[in-house]
PALO-694325 format. One line per 8 residues: number of its first residue (from 1); their letters; for each residue x, y, z of C-alpha. Coordinates in steps of 0.5 Angstrom, whole numbers, plus 500, padded with zeros to 3 digits. Each point is the difference from the previous one (the first is absolute). Last residue first. Layout:
BEGIN
NUM) a) X Y Z; ...
This chain:
BEGIN
307) pqlidetr) 445 460 481; 506 495 501; 505 503 501; 504 493 502; 498 493 499; 504 497 494; 507 503 503; 501 497 505
299) gdisiive) 508 501 504; 497 505 505; 498 505 495; 501 498 493; 501 505 494; 502 497 493; 503 506 496; 503 499 493
291) kvttfqkl) 505 504 495; 505 502 506; 507 501 498; 498 506 496; 498 503 506; 494 505 500; 496 493 501; 502 500 507
283) tetiqari) 495 506 501; 495 498 496; 499 494 503; 499 503 507; 495 506 498; 496 495 495; 499 495 506; 498 505 504
275) asvrcsgg) 494 503 495; 497 493 498; 499 498 508; 497 507 500; 496 500 495; 498 492 501; 497 503 508; 503 498 506
267) vqfelqsd) 506 501 504; 500 499 506; 507 497 501; 501 499 493; 507 502 501; 502 499 508; 500 493 499; 507 502 497
259) fdvraigd) 504 500 494; 504 495 496; 502 503 493; 501 495 494; 504 504 494; 500 496 494; 505 502 494; 505 494 500
251) eitlqqik) 500 501 508; 498 505 505; 499 499 507; 496 504 506; 499 498 507; 496 503 506; 498 506 498; 496 503 505
243) veknistf) 494 504 500; 498 506 505; 495 503 497; 495 497 495; 502 501 493; 494 504 495; 505 505 500; 499 508 500
235) fsrgevas) 501 505 494; 497 507 501; 504 505 496; 499 507 503; 494 504 501; 502 501 508; 497 495 506; 502 503 507
227) fftegqee) 504 500 506; 507 496 497; 498 502 493; 497 497 495; 499 497 494; 502 492 501; 506 501 493; 502 507 506
219) ltpdelll) 499 496 507; 506 495 498; 495 493 497; 500 494 505; 504 496 501; 501 493 498; 501 502 493; 506 503 502
211) elaarava) 503 492 503; 498 498 493; 505 504 497; 506 498 504; 498 493 500; 501 502 492; 506 503 502; 503 494 504
203) ptksivre) 507 502 498; 501 506 502; 500 508 499; 496 504 504; 494 503 499; 496 504 495; 492 500 499; 497 501 494
195) vpfvkncs) 492 500 499; 498 495 496; 490 499 498; 496 494 501; 494 498 496; 498 494 503; 494 501 504; 496 505 494
187) fepdmken) 500 505 507; 494 504 495; 506 507 501; 505 496 497; 506 507 500; 496 503 505; 499 495 505; 507 496 499
179) nffvkvis) 502 493 502; 507 499 502; 506 497 496; 508 502 503; 506 501 495; 507 499 502; 505 506 499; 508 497 503
171) vdeekpfr) 504 505 504; 507 499 502; 503 504 493; 495 505 501; 504 502 507; 496 500 506; 498 504 503; 501 504 507
163) vplsikgd) 497 501 507; 500 506 504; 495 498 507; 495 506 502; 496 499 505; 493 503 502; 494 502 505; 494 506 500
155) neplgspn) 495 500 505; 503 507 503; 498 502 492; 493 499 500; 497 496 495; 496 495 504; 502 494 495; 507 500 502
147) dkelvlig) 503 494 498; 507 500 503; 505 501 493; 506 496 498; 503 503 495; 505 496 496; 506 506 496; 504 499 494
139) eeteplas) 505 499 497; 502 498 492; 496 505 496; 496 497 494; 495 495 504; 501 493 497; 492 500 497; 494 496 503
131) lnivakfp) 502 499 507; 498 497 505; 500 502 507; 498 495 506; 498 501 507; 500 497 507; 498 501 507; 502 497 507
123) vfdttmwd) 496 504 505; 504 503 506; 496 501 506; 495 506 501; 496 495 497; 493 499 494; 504 497 496; 499 493 501
115) sqaaaval) 505 497 496; 504 500 492; 498 508 501; 500 502 492; 504 505 497; 497 502 494; 504 503 494; 502 506 495
107) aieknnkd) 504 501 495; 505 504 496; 497 507 504; 505 506 498; 505 502 507; 506 501 494; 503 495 502; 496 496 499
99) llrvpfsa) 493 498 504; 498 493 502; 493 501 505; 498 496 506; 493 501 502; 497 496 506; 495 494 501; 498 496 507
91) effwngra) 492 506 498; 505 504 503; 506 499 502; 507 504 504; 495 499 506; 501 494 500; 508 500 501; 505 498 494
83) egeivipl) 504 495 497; 504 498 494; 499 496 493; 500 505 494; 501 495 494; 504 505 494; 497 496 494; 506 500 497
75) svvqdsel) 507 500 505; 502 506 504; 507 503 499; 501 501 507; 501 508 503; 496 499 506; 498 492 501; 494 496 499
67) sfvkimed) 496 495 502; 500 502 508; 497 506 500; 498 503 507; 493 505 501; 498 504 506; 507 501 504; 504 499 494
59) kvqgcgnn) 504 495 497; 503 500 492; 505 494 502; 507 501 498; 505 503 495; 498 498 493; 506 498 496; 504 504 495
51) pkamapag) 505 504 504; 500 506 499; 507 502 497; 507 498 504; 504 505 502; 496 504 505; 501 507 500; 496 502 506
43) rkiwlgng) 493 497 503; 497 497 493; 494 498 503; 495 493 498; 494 500 502; 495 495 504; 501 504 506; 506 502 500
35) ciwsdepg) 506 496 497; 507 503 499; 504 501 494; 507 502 502; 504 505 501; 500 503 507; 496 493 503; 506 498 505
27) gflfrval) 507 499 499; 503 494 505; 504 496 494; 500 505 494; 501 506 504; 505 496 505; 505 498 495; 499 508 496
19) vmgiivfi) 503 502 507; 505 495 500; 503 502 494; 499 508 501; 504 498 507; 504 495 495; 502 506 495; 501 505 504
11) iiliyifs) 505 497 504; 504 497 494; 501 508 498; 503 502 507; 504 494 499; 503 503 493; 500 507 504; 505 497 505
3) kkm) 503 497 495; 502 505 496; 501 506 506
């Protein structure tokens, strides 16, 4: 009798073991994290914590985001690239908002079409969000809105992309220098003013600051919303759009920076030339390793940025 009882127990344990093995090897997603529509979805009671990586690109019938994945830790500045149907744009742009986890707006940027937007096909776009401070919350939401000048609800559209912000020890703060018509109403040409930017840490911090200088001030710094001008800080840049840095070296306290010819394209007047030089020079001189700045264009230093 005792032996029969032992045999029965052994058989029960074997059956339980086989069931567990089958569940482990061939079981479905009852107790796991499932990726759905760019979001991690909890099924059952998974033993592991929610994955830290994103779970696929965000895609929609009208708009797709390629540069970011849902719930990923973003690099700063935040670069958003993708494609949207032409009717998502108006005048080749649409707004992108960054919210904290309480839906409070942190930043506003403009996504610009990278090709002809007068089509119903997909059009590539790019937006850059610059932050002057690290958000207080660890999580945020990127909202890409369909531009709807009509204001009619039936023409609205948006997609939301949850993101996470880097930790304080993983970022640096740099300054970029712009002109400001409120702080310098007479426009004294070589007078420029700093704004701060939070960037992901990099050994090439001087180049990163210079790259940020080549972008426009944020809409808030310009004193604008997406739709209209408001009372604001009125920063602006004297540097042409689409300027490229070809080389930057810092040695013995001298920063040598070489730009392409776009830096001086149709630039006239001694005042604007002085403003451009001041923006570049002051942005580089914020670093203790830089005492002097030499600007060149395509390797030339003598005949550049002439009034």
